[in-house]
Every structure is written in structure tokens, then in C-alpha cells.
N, C-alpha and C positions, 0 to 999 in steps of 0.2 A: 621858169620857176626860180624863185629867189632862194637864198640859203636858209632863210627862216622857214619857208614852206617845206624845204627838204628836211630840215631838222624836226619838223612836226610830222610830216607824212611818212618818212622812212621808218621810224620806230613803230608807227601804227601798222604799216604794211608788214614789218617783220613779226609783230605780235599776231596779226591775223594769219599769216602763213604758218607760223609755229603752232598756233592753236588748231588749225585745220589738219595739219600733218599729224599732230599728236592725237586728235580725235580718230583719224583714219587708221592709225597704227595700234590703237588700244583694242583690247579684246572685249568689245561690247556688241550687243546685237545690232543689226543693220538699221532698225528703226530708230534706235537711240543715236546712232552715228548720224543719220540723216537729220534728225532733230537738232543736234548740236551744230552741225555744219550750217543748217538754215539759220539758226539763232545767231551764229557767228557772222554770217553774211548780211543778215538783216539789221543786226545791232553791232556794228563793227567792233568798237573797243569794249563795250559792255559784254557782248557775247563771248569774246575771247577771255576777258577777265573772269567771267562766270565759269567758263570751262576750267580754267586753271585753279580757281578757288573752290568750286563745288563738284564739277564733273569728274575730275581725276580721282577724288577721294571716295566717291560713291561706290565704286567697284571694290576698292581695298577694304572699305568698312564692311560691306556685305560679305566679302570673303573671310575677313577676320572673325566675324560674328557667327559664321556657319560652322 
């Protein structure tokens, strides 16, 4: 693996692991967790970015409006 590959793959791997760990640590129902983890694994960068942009806020928005 060249340095260029490492500079591309390593941040992607860190983003994936961070997203999955964050999903699993959040207080959401198990079906939602499974869905986000599957989305993250099937759509590697897009799934992780979607979680950080949309998934984390959904619980806070619902809690604030209740």
C-alpha cells in the first residue's frame, strides 16, 4: 500500500468506525441502530456522513419539540 492509498483509506476507516461507534452509543431503538449500521456499511462514506449530518440531530429535535 502506497502512502497515497494510506492517506485516502485511513480517514475513511476512521470516519466509518467513528460513525458506527456513535450509532451504537446513542439512545435510539434497536431497529434504528441496525438500519444506520447497515447504511454505514453498505454506503461507506455516504452512510457515515448521513449519520453525522442527519441521524444525530433527529433524536435531539424530537426531544426538544416534545
